[in-house]
C-alpha positions as a Markdown table, in Angstrom:
| # | Residue | x | y | z |
|---|---|---|---|---|
| 1 | Unk | 107.8 | 98.1 | 77.3 |
| 2 | Unk | 104.5 | 98.5 | 79.0 |
| 3 | Unk | 106.0 | 99.3 | 82.3 |
| 4 | Unk | 108.5 | 101.7 | 80.7 |
| 5 | Unk | 105.7 | 103.7 | 79.1 |
| 6 | Unk | 104.1 | 104.2 | 82.6 |
| 7 | Unk | 107.2 | 105.4 | 84.3 |
| 8 | Unk | 107.7 | 109.1 | 85.2 |
| 9 | Unk | 111.2 | 109.6 | 83.7 |
| 10 | Unk | 113.2 | 112.5 | 84.9 |
| 11 | Unk | 116.4 | 114.1 | 83.9 |
| 12 | Unk | 118.0 | 111.2 | 85.8 |
| 13 | Unk | 117.1 | 108.9 | 83.0 |
| 14 | Unk | 119.0 | 111.1 | 80.5 |
| 15 | Unk | 122.0 | 111.4 | 82.8 |
| 16 | Unk | 122.6 | 107.6 | 83.4 |
| 17 | Unk | 126.0 | 108.2 | 82.2 |
| 18 | Unk | 126.7 | 110.3 | 85.3 |
| 19 | Unk | 126.6 | 107.2 | 87.4 |
| 20 | Unk | 130.3 | 106.7 | 88.1 |
| 21 | Unk | 131.6 | 103.4 | 86.7 |
| 22 | Unk | 128.1 | 102.4 | 85.2 |
| 23 | Unk | 129.4 | 102.2 | 81.8 |
| 24 | Unk | 131.4 | 99.0 | 81.3 |
| 25 | Unk | 131.6 | 95.4 | 80.4 |
| 26 | Unk | 131.8 | 93.4 | 83.7 |
| 27 | Unk | 133.0 | 89.8 | 82.9 |
| 28 | Unk | 133.1 | 86.6 | 84.9 |
| 29 | Unk | 136.0 | 84.3 | 84.2 |
| 30 | Unk | 136.6 | 80.8 | 85.7 |
| 31 | Unk | 140.2 | 79.5 | 86.5 |
| 32 | Unk | 141.4 | 76.5 | 88.1 |
| 33 | Unk | 144.0 | 76.6 | 90.8 |
| 34 | Unk | 145.8 | 73.3 | 92.1 |
| 35 | Unk | 146.6 | 72.7 | 95.6 |
| 36 | Unk | 150.2 | 71.7 | 95.9 |
| 37 | Unk | 149.5 | 69.5 | 98.8 |
| 38 | Unk | 146.7 | 67.4 | 97.3 |
| 39 | Unk | 145.5 | 66.3 | 93.8 |
| 40 | Unk | 142.3 | 68.3 | 94.2 |
| 41 | Unk | 141.4 | 71.4 | 92.0 |
| 42 | Unk | 139.6 | 74.4 | 93.4 |
| 43 | Unk | 137.6 | 76.6 | 90.9 |
| 44 | Unk | 137.7 | 80.2 | 91.4 |
| 45 | Unk | 135.4 | 82.5 | 89.6 |
| 46 | Unk | 136.9 | 85.9 | 88.7 |
| 47 | Unk | 134.7 | 88.9 | 88.3 |
| 48 | Unk | 136.6 | 92.0 | 86.8 |
| 49 | Unk | 134.2 | 94.6 | 88.2 |
| 50 | Unk | 131.2 | 94.8 | 90.4 |
| 51 | Unk | 129.0 | 97.8 | 89.9 |
| 52 | Unk | 126.9 | 98.9 | 92.9 |
| 53 | Unk | 124.7 | 102.0 | 92.9 |
| 54 | Unk | 122.8 | 103.9 | 95.8 |
| 55 | Unk | 119.9 | 106.0 | 95.5 |
| 56 | Unk | 120.5 | 109.5 | 96.7 |
| 57 | Unk | 118.4 | 109.4 | 99.8 |
| 58 | Unk | 121.3 | 111.1 | 101.6 |
| 59 | Unk | 124.0 | 113.5 | 100.5 |
| 60 | Unk | 125.9 | 111.6 | 97.7 |
| 61 | Unk | 129.3 | 112.7 | 99.2 |
| 62 | Unk | 128.3 | 111.3 | 102.5 |
| 63 | Unk | 127.1 | 107.9 | 100.9 |
| 64 | Unk | 130.4 | 107.4 | 98.9 |
| 65 | Unk | 132.6 | 108.3 | 102.0 |
| 66 | Unk | 130.6 | 105.9 | 104.3 |
| 67 | Unk | 130.4 | 103.0 | 101.9 |
| 68 | Unk | 134.2 | 102.9 | 100.9 |
| 69 | Unk | 134.9 | 100.4 | 103.5 |
| 70 | Unk | 132.4 | 98.1 | 101.8 |
| 71 | Unk | 134.5 | 97.5 | 98.8 |
| 72 | Unk | 137.1 | 95.4 | 100.7 |
| 73 | Unk | 134.5 | 93.9 | 102.9 |
| 74 | Unk | 132.8 | 92.4 | 99.8 |
| 75 | Unk | 135.8 | 91.3 | 98.1 |
| 76 | Unk | 136.9 | 89.4 | 101.4 |
| 77 | Unk | 133.5 | 87.9 | 102.0 |
| 78 | Unk | 133.0 | 86.9 | 98.3 |
| 79 | Unk | 136.6 | 85.5 | 98.2 |
| 80 | Unk | 135.4 | 82.9 | 101.0 |
| 81 | Unk | 132.8 | 81.6 | 98.6 |
| 82 | Unk | 134.9 | 81.2 | 95.6 |
| 83 | Unk | 134.8 | 84.6 | 93.9 |
| 84 | Unk | 137.8 | 86.9 | 93.1 |
| 85 | Unk | 136.5 | 90.3 | 92.7 |
| 86 | Unk | 139.0 | 92.7 | 90.8 |
| 87 | Unk | 137.0 | 96.0 | 91.4 |
| 88 | Unk | 134.2 | 97.2 | 93.4 |
| 89 | Unk | 132.7 | 100.5 | 91.9 |
| 90 | Unk | 130.3 | 102.4 | 94.2 |
| 91 | Unk | 128.3 | 105.1 | 92.7 |
| 92 | Unk | 125.1 | 107.4 | 93.6 |
| 93 | Unk | 122.5 | 107.9 | 91.0 |
| 94 | Unk | 121.3 | 111.3 | 90.0 |
| 95 | Unk | 117.9 | 110.3 | 91.3 |
| 96 | Unk | 115.9 | 107.2 | 92.1 |
| 97 | Unk | 115.0 | 106.5 | 88.6 |
| 98 | Unk | 118.4 | 106.5 | 87.3 |
| 99 | Unk | 119.5 | 103.5 | 89.6 |
| 100 | Unk | 116.2 | 101.8 | 88.6 |
| 101 | Unk | 117.0 | 102.2 | 84.8 |
| 102 | Unk | 120.6 | 101.3 | 85.3 |
| 103 | Unk | 119.5 | 98.0 | 86.9 |
| 104 | Unk | 117.2 | 97.3 | 84.0 |
| 105 | Unk | 119.8 | 98.0 | 81.5 |
| 106 | Unk | 122.4 | 95.9 | 83.3 |
| 107 | Unk | 125.0 | 98.8 | 83.5 |
| 108 | Unk | 124.5 | 98.5 | 87.5 |
| 109 | Unk | 124.8 | 95.0 | 88.9 |
| 110 | Unk | 123.5 | 95.8 | 92.4 |
| 111 | Unk | 121.1 | 98.5 | 93.7 |
| 112 | Unk | 120.3 | 99.7 | 97.1 |
| 113 | Unk | 116.9 | 100.9 | 96.4 |
| 114 | Unk | 113.5 | 101.5 | 98.2 |
| 115 | Unk | 110.8 | 98.9 | 97.6 |
| 116 | Unk | 108.9 | 101.5 | 95.6 |
| 117 | Unk | 111.7 | 101.9 | 93.2 |
| 118 | Unk | 112.0 | 98.0 | 93.0 |
| 119 | Unk | 108.5 | 97.5 | 92.3 |
| 120 | Unk | 108.5 | 100.1 | 89.4 |
| 121 | Unk | 111.6 | 98.3 | 87.9 |
| 122 | Unk | 110.9 | 94.7 | 88.7 |
| 123 | Unk | 111.0 | 93.8 | 85.0 |
| 124 | Unk | 114.7 | 94.1 | 85.1 |
| 125 | Unk | 115.5 | 94.1 | 88.9 |
| 126 | Unk | 115.2 | 91.1 | 91.1 |
| 127 | Unk | 114.8 | 91.7 | 95.0 |
| 128 | Unk | 117.6 | 89.9 | 96.9 |
| 129 | Unk | 117.6 | 91.2 | 100.4 |
| 130 | Unk | 115.3 | 93.4 | 102.7 |
| 131 | Unk | 116.9 | 95.6 | 105.4 |
| 132 | Unk | 116.1 | 95.4 | 109.0 |
| 133 | Unk | 116.4 | 98.6 | 111.1 |
| 134 | Unk | 116.1 | 99.8 | 114.6 |
| 135 | Unk | 112.6 | 100.3 | 115.8 |
| 136 | Unk | 111.4 | 103.7 | 117.0 |
| 137 | Unk | 109.9 | 104.8 | 120.2 |
| 138 | Unk | 107.0 | 106.1 | 118.2 |
| 139 | Unk | 104.8 | 104.2 | 116.0 |
| 140 | Unk | 101.3 | 105.6 | 116.2 |
| 141 | Unk | 99.3 | 106.6 | 113.3 |
| 142 | Unk | 98.3 | 109.8 | 115.3 |
| 143 | Unk | 100.7 | 112.7 | 114.7 |
| 144 | Unk | 100.1 | 114.2 | 118.1 |
| 145 | Unk | 101.9 | 111.2 | 119.7 |
| 146 | Unk | 105.1 | 111.9 | 117.7 |
| 147 | Unk | 105.1 | 115.5 | 118.9 |
| 148 | Unk | 105.2 | 114.7 | 122.6 |
| 149 | Unk | 108.9 | 113.9 | 122.8 |
| 150 | Unk | 112.0 | 113.4 | 120.3 |
| 151 | Unk | 112.0 | 110.4 | 118.1 |
| 152 | Unk | 114.5 | 107.8 | 119.3 |
| 153 | Unk | 115.7 | 104.4 | 118.5 |
| 154 | Unk | 114.8 | 101.5 | 120.8 |
| 155 | Unk | 116.6 | 98.1 | 121.0 |
| 156 | Unk | 114.2 | 96.2 | 118.8 |
| 157 | Unk | 114.3 | 95.3 | 115.2 |
| 158 | Unk | 111.7 | 96.4 | 112.5 |
| 159 | Unk | 110.9 | 95.3 | 109.1 |
| 160 | Unk | 108.9 | 98.3 | 108.2 |
| 161 | Unk | 109.0 | 102.0 | 108.7 |
| 162 | Unk | 106.7 | 105.0 | 108.4 |
| 163 | Unk | 106.6 | 108.0 | 106.1 |
| 164 | Unk | 105.8 | 111.3 | 108.0 |
| 165 | Unk | 104.6 | 114.7 | 106.8 |
| 166 | Unk | 106.7 | 117.4 | 108.8 |
| 167 | Unk | 105.7 | 120.9 | 109.3 |
| 168 | Unk | 108.6 | 123.4 | 109.7 |
| 169 | Unk | 109.2 | 126.7 | 111.5 |
| 170 | Unk | 107.7 | 129.0 | 108.9 |
| 171 | Unk | 104.5 | 130.9 | 109.7 |
| 172 | Unk | 102.3 | 128.3 | 107.8 |
| 173 | Unk | 104.3 | 125.4 | 109.1 |
| 174 | Unk | 103.4 | 126.7 | 112.7 |
| 175 | Unk | 99.8 | 127.3 | 111.9 |
| 176 | Unk | 99.5 | 123.6 | 110.6 |
| 177 | Unk | 101.3 | 122.3 | 113.7 |
| 178 | Unk | 99.1 | 124.4 | 116.1 |
| 179 | Unk | 96.0 | 122.8 | 114.6 |
| 180 | Unk | 97.3 | 119.1 | 114.9 |
| 181 | Unk | 98.6 | 119.7 | 118.6 |
| 182 | Unk | 95.3 | 121.2 | 119.5 |
| 183 | Unk | 93.5 | 118.1 | 118.3 |
| 184 | Unk | 92.0 | 119.5 | 115.2 |
| 185 | Unk | 92.0 | 117.9 | 111.8 |
| 186 | Unk | 93.7 | 119.6 | 108.8 |
| 187 | Unk | 91.6 | 120.2 | 105.7 |
| 188 | Unk | 92.8 | 119.8 | 102.2 |
| 189 | Unk | 92.8 | 123.8 | 101.8 |
| 190 | Unk | 95.1 | 123.8 | 105.0 |
| 191 | Unk | 97.7 | 121.5 | 103.2 |
| 192 | Unk | 97.2 | 122.8 | 99.8 |
| 193 | Unk | 97.9 | 126.4 | 101.0 |
| 194 | Unk | 101.3 | 125.2 | 102.1 |
| 195 | Unk | 104.6 | 125.1 | 100.2 |
| 196 | Unk | 105.8 | 121.4 | 100.1 |
| 197 | Unk | 109.1 | 119.7 | 99.3 |
| 198 | Unk | 108.7 | 116.0 | 98.1 |
| 199 | Unk | 111.0 | 113.4 | 96.7 |
| 200 | Unk | 111.0 | 111.6 | 93.4 |
| 201 | Unk | 107.9 | 109.9 | 92.3 |
| 202 | Unk | 109.4 | 106.4 | 93.0 |
| 203 | Unk | 110.5 | 107.4 | 96.6 |
| 204 | Unk | 108.3 | 105.2 | 99.1 |
| 205 | Unk | 108.5 | 107.7 | 101.9 |
| 206 | Unk | 109.1 | 110.9 | 100.1 |
| 207 | Unk | 106.2 | 110.4 | 97.5 |
| 208 | Unk | 104.3 | 107.1 | 97.2 |
| 209 | Unk | 103.1 | 106.7 | 100.6 |
| 210 | Unk | 102.4 | 110.4 | 101.2 |
| 211 | Unk | 100.1 | 110.0 | 97.9 |
| 212 | Unk | 98.5 | 107.1 | 99.7 |
| 213 | Unk | 97.9 | 109.1 | 103.0 |
| 214 | Unk | 96.4 | 112.2 | 101.0 |
| 215 | Unk | 94.3 | 109.9 | 99.0 |
| 216 | Unk | 92.9 | 108.1 | 102.0 |
| 217 | Unk | 92.1 | 111.1 | 103.9 |
| 218 | Unk | 91.2 | 113.8 | 101.3 |
| 219 | Unk | 90.8 | 111.9 | 97.9 |
| 220 | Unk | 93.9 | 113.8 | 96.5 |
| 221 | Unk | 97.5 | 113.0 | 95.8 |
| 222 | Unk | 100.9 | 114.6 | 96.1 |
| 223 | Unk | 100.4 | 115.5 | 92.4 |
| 224 | Unk | 97.4 | 117.7 | 93.3 |
| 225 | Unk | 99.6 | 120.0 | 95.6 |
| 226 | Unk | 99.6 | 123.4 | 94.1 |
| 227 | Unk | 102.9 | 124.5 | 95.6 |
| 228 | Unk | 105.5 | 121.7 | 95.7 |
| 229 | Unk | 109.1 | 121.3 | 94.6 |
| 230 | Unk | 111.0 | 118.1 | 94.2 |
| 231 | Unk | 114.2 | 117.7 | 96.2 |
| 232 | Unk | 117.2 | 115.6 | 95.0 |
| 233 | Unk | 117.8 | 114.2 | 98.5 |
| 234 | Unk | 116.2 | 114.2 | 102.0 |
| 235 | Unk | 118.9 | 116.5 | 103.1 |
| 236 | Unk | 117.9 | 119.2 | 100.6 |
| 237 | Unk | 114.3 | 119.0 | 101.8 |
| 238 | Unk | 115.4 | 119.4 | 105.5 |
| 239 | Unk | 117.6 | 122.3 | 104.5 |
| 240 | Unk | 114.6 | 123.9 | 102.6 |
| 241 | Unk | 112.5 | 123.5 | 105.7 |
| 242 | Unk | 115.1 | 125.1 | 107.9 |
| 243 | Unk | 115.4 | 128.2 | 105.6 |
| 244 | Unk | 111.5 | 128.5 | 105.6 |
| 245 | Unk | 111.5 | 128.1 | 101.8 |
| 246 | Unk | 108.9 | 125.4 | 102.3 |
| 247 | Unk | 106.4 | 124.7 | 105.1 |
| 248 | Unk | 105.9 | 120.8 | 105.0 |
| 249 | Unk | 108.2 | 117.9 | 103.8 |
| 250 | Unk | 107.6 | 114.4 | 103.1 |
| 251 | Unk | 110.4 | 112.0 | 104.9 |
| 252 | Unk | 111.1 | 108.8 | 106.5 |
| 253 | Unk | 110.3 | 108.6 | 110.2 |
| 254 | Unk | 113.9 | 108.9 | 111.6 |
| 255 | Unk | 114.9 | 111.8 | 109.2 |
| 256 | Unk | 115.0 | 114.1 | 112.0 |
| 257 | Unk | 117.5 | 112.0 | 114.0 |
| 258 | Unk | 119.8 | 112.0 | 111.0 |
| 259 | Unk | 119.6 | 115.7 | 110.5 |
| 260 | Unk | 119.3 | 117.0 | 114.2 |
| 261 | Unk | 122.9 | 118.2 | 114.3 |
| 262 | Unk | 122.8 | 119.8 | 110.9 |
| 263 | Unk | 119.6 | 121.7 | 111.7 |
| 264 | Unk | 121.7 | 124.0 | 113.9 |
| 265 | Unk | 125.4 | 123.5 | 112.7 |
| 266 | Unk | 124.8 | 123.9 | 109.2 |
| 267 | Unk | 121.2 | 125.1 | 108.4 |
| 268 | Unk | 121.3 | 128.1 | 110.5 |
| 269 | Unk | 118.7 | 127.4 | 113.1 |
| 270 | Unk | 119.2 | 128.3 | 116.7 |
| 271 | Unk | 116.6 | 126.0 | 118.3 |
| 272 | Unk | 116.7 | 122.2 | 118.1 |
| 273 | Unk | 114.8 | 120.5 | 115.2 |
| 274 | Unk | 112.6 | 118.9 | 117.8 |
| 275 | Unk | 111.4 | 122.2 | 119.0 |
| 276 | Unk | 110.8 | 123.7 | 115.5 |
| 277 | Unk | 109.2 | 120.8 | 113.7 |
| 278 | Unk | 106.1 | 118.9 | 114.1 |
| 279 | Unk | 104.5 | 115.7 | 112.6 |
| 280 | Unk | 101.3 | 116.7 | 110.9 |
| 281 | Unk | 100.5 | 113.3 | 109.1 |
| 282 | Unk | 101.6 | 109.7 | 109.5 |
| 283 | Unk | 101.3 | 107.3 | 106.4 |
| 284 | Unk | 100.8 | 103.5 | 106.5 |
| 285 | Unk | 103.8 | 101.4 | 107.2 |
| 286 | Unk | 106.4 | 100.7 | 104.4 |
| 287 | Unk | 108.4 | 97.6 | 103.9 |
| 288 | Unk | 112.1 | 98.3 | 104.4 |
| 289 | Unk | 114.6 | 99.1 | 101.7 |
| 290 | Unk | 116.0 | 96.4 | 99.3 |
| 291 | Unk | 119.2 | 95.3 | 98.0 |
| 292 | Unk | 118.1 | 94.4 | 94.4 |
| 293 | Unk | 120.2 | 93.1 | 91.6 |
| 294 | Unk | 120.0 | 93.4 | 87.7 |
| 295 | Unk | 118.3 | 90.6 | 85.7 |
| 296 | Unk | 120.4 | 91.8 | 82.7 |
| 297 | Unk | 123.9 | 92.0 | 84.3 |
| 298 | Unk | 126.1 | 89.2 | 82.8 |
| 299 | Unk | 127.6 | 88.6 | 86.3 |
| 300 | Unk | 124.6 | 88.3 | 88.4 |
| 301 | Unk | 123.9 | 84.6 | 88.0 |
| 302 | Unk | 121.8 | 82.8 | 90.6 |
| 303 | Unk | 125.0 | 81.4 | 92.1 |
| 304 | Unk | 126.5 | 84.8 | 92.4 |
| 305 | Unk | 123.3 | 86.4 | 93.7 |
| 306 | Unk | 123.3 | 83.8 | 96.4 |
| 307 | Unk | 127.0 | 84.4 | 97.2 |
| 308 | Unk | 126.3 | 88.1 | 97.3 |
| 309 | Unk | 123.4 | 87.8 | 99.6 |
| 310 | Unk | 125.4 | 85.7 | 102.1 |
| 311 | Unk | 128.1 | 88.1 | 101.9 |
| 312 | Unk | 125.9 | 91.0 | 102.8 |
| 313 | Unk | 124.3 | 89.1 | 105.6 |
| 314 | Unk | 127.8 | 88.4 | 107.0 |
| 315 | Unk | 129.0 | 91.7 | 106.7 |
| 316 | Unk | 126.0 | 93.2 | 108.6 |
| 317 | Unk | 126.7 | 90.7 | 111.5 |
| 318 | Unk | 130.3 | 92.3 | 112.1 |
| 319 | Unk | 130.9 | 95.5 | 113.9 |
| 320 | Unk | 132.7 | 97.0 | 111.1 |
| 321 | Unk | 129.9 | 96.0 | 108.6 |
| 322 | Unk | 127.2 | 97.4 | 111.0 |
| 323 | Unk | 129.0 | 100.8 | 111.1 |
| 324 | Unk | 129.0 | 100.7 | 107.1 |
| 325 | Unk | 125.4 | 100.0 | 106.6 |
| 326 | Unk | 124.2 | 102.3 | 109.6 |
| 327 | Unk | 124.3 | 105.4 | 107.3 |
| 328 | Unk | 121.2 | 104.1 | 105.6 |
| 329 | Unk | 119.7 | 103.2 | 109.1 |
| 330 | Unk | 120.1 | 99.6 | 108.2 |
| 331 | Unk | 120.9 | 97.1 | 110.8 |
| 332 | Unk | 121.0 | 93.8 | 109.0 |
| 333 | Unk | 119.5 | 92.0 | 106.1 |
| 334 | Unk | 117.2 | 89.1 | 105.6 |
| 335 | Unk | 116.5 | 87.2 | 102.3 |
| 336 | Unk | 113.5 | 88.6 | 100.5 |
| 337 | Unk | 111.1 | 87.5 | 97.8 |
| 338 | Unk | 109.0 | 89.5 | 95.2 |
| 339 | Unk | 105.7 | 88.7 | 97.2 |
| 340 | Unk | 107.0 | 90.7 | 100.1 |
| 341 | Unk | 106.3 | 93.9 | 98.1 |
| 342 | Unk | 102.9 | 93.1 | 96.7 |
| 343 | Unk | 101.4 | 95.9 | 99.0 |
| 344 | Unk | 103.9 | 98.4 | 97.4 |
| 345 | Unk | 102.4 | 97.2 | 94.1 |
| 346 | Unk | 99.0 | 97.9 | 95.1 |
| 347 | Unk | 100.0 | 101.5 | 96.1 |
| 348 | Unk | 101.6 | 101.7 | 92.6 |
| 349 | Unk | 98.5 | 100.7 | 90.9 |
| 350 | Unk | 96.5 | 103.2 | 92.9 |
| 351 | Unk | 98.7 | 106.1 | 91.8 |
| 352 | Unk | 98.5 | 104.9 | 88.2 |
| 353 | Unk | 94.6 | 104.9 | 88.4 |
| 354 | Unk | 94.4 | 108.2 | 90.0 |
| 355 | Unk | 96.7 | 109.8 | 87.4 |
| 356 | Unk | 94.6 | 108.4 | 84.6 |
| 357 | Unk | 91.3 | 109.9 | 86.0 |
């Protein structure tokens, strides 16, 4: 209850019922099947429904479409480990908090969530896997270095990523970019005079680490920004930047790779995203996204948790599986433990302390 009191609950908490398939009573049944060629008996554990939820870090329809093949892949992999899955239901939360609360309540069994969301809800969620992702050709803390050439993937794996403050093509955005690219430091007044699009308060790249960045440099937080709006997805933030409705957005480091085509094809710009946007701030490295499971789901036992982790690792090692998880910029998975996210907890503690001042 103590942690729940400190949470920033949005309308997503009240809209948990909108998570497709979240309401239900998954059950695990065990049946014995005998082999006709021997006297041995094989135990098969049956699970009627497995509910998986993703945070809306990309367009919900895109996530649903991209993850559709994951359903059969999981059924196949889990069957090899003695589990018969009746249905795999995949949904997208209305926001990050909705998925965290669903894990706590047990109405969702598995959640694909950022580290920041996991830490905030770790009283009811257990981290199972950490994603690996392609490394980027830029990793510097100096924003100018990110503006010399387009951001690209390189053939290396990384266990962390960056949060970036990106200025767009609006007059204010250009003003901020020019100062950075001329080697000047931005003042708090510079940043506070801009219009911002940020993500939910539990988003690592979209809120938490930008807050850490602002606190380290200016003694301020995202909450202190005068002109800001909260986006429901990174896609909507980029769209607002393209429409010059905002001047600055907070995003994960490879966001512009994801939205480079939409910048001109859907968002109405005539120049490339690399020509019209600039990095004006680089936050500290963030430990990669998690696959976390509910501590209160009746089907997520230690045995099934281990089987699910093995299944996801195996899926990520296939060509078909790599294609499915690539929409989240995931390349593979490694087993994780709670201590991996202790830095995230320190960030959360800082945010709570700053809010209490």
